N, C-alpha and C positions, 0 to 999 in steps of 0.2 A: 458471513458478514465480515469476514477477515480477508484482507488483501493477501492473496496467495503468494505474491512475490515479495512480501515485506522483508523477510529474513535475507533473501537473496539480494534484493536491491540495497538494503542497508549494509550488507557485507561487501558488496561490490563497489559501492561509491568510494570508500577510502582507497581502494586499490586501482581506481580508474587511471588510465594514462591519457585521458582526454585533456589537451592543453587548455581548454576553456574552464576546467575545474581546478582552481587552486585549493590549497589545504583547507581554508576556511569554508569554501563552498562545498567541498566533499563532506566535511563534518556537518554542515547545515543540511545537506541532502539526507545523510544518514539519520540525523536527529528528527527531521521532518517526517520521514517515512516511518520511523519507529513510533513517533507520537500519533500519527494517523492510524497506525495499527492498534495502538492503545485505545483510541477513540472507538474503533470498530469493536474491540473486545468489550468495552464498557457498554456500548449500545446493545450488543448481543446479550450480555448479562441482564440488562434492564428488560429487554423483550422477553427473555426466558422467565424472569421474575413475574412478569405480567401475563404469562401464558400466551404470548403472542408469537406467531410464526416468524421465523427469520428467513427473509427472502434471499436466496443464494445467487440468483442470476437475474439481471435486468436486460431487456432488449437493447437499451442504449449501451450497456457494458459489452454485450456481444458484438454490436456493430463497431464499437471502438476497437475491441480486440481484433476483429476481422480486418479493419482498415490498417491497424498497426502492423499486422503480419503480411500484408500484401502491398 
């Protein structure tokens, strides 16, 4: 339930040379990605506490990943 690229994306955002990303936006991206990762970890803890399964992959996620890479 955790975004596998969370650390990578949060770490790369501040170092990006993309001219569309000023310092404030780089910081915003980094903070947003970290916060979403925190939400995923909290949800996973809640599901474990309720003895519910954690779904690791969704078909929509797989389709998105495939389209992003092609």
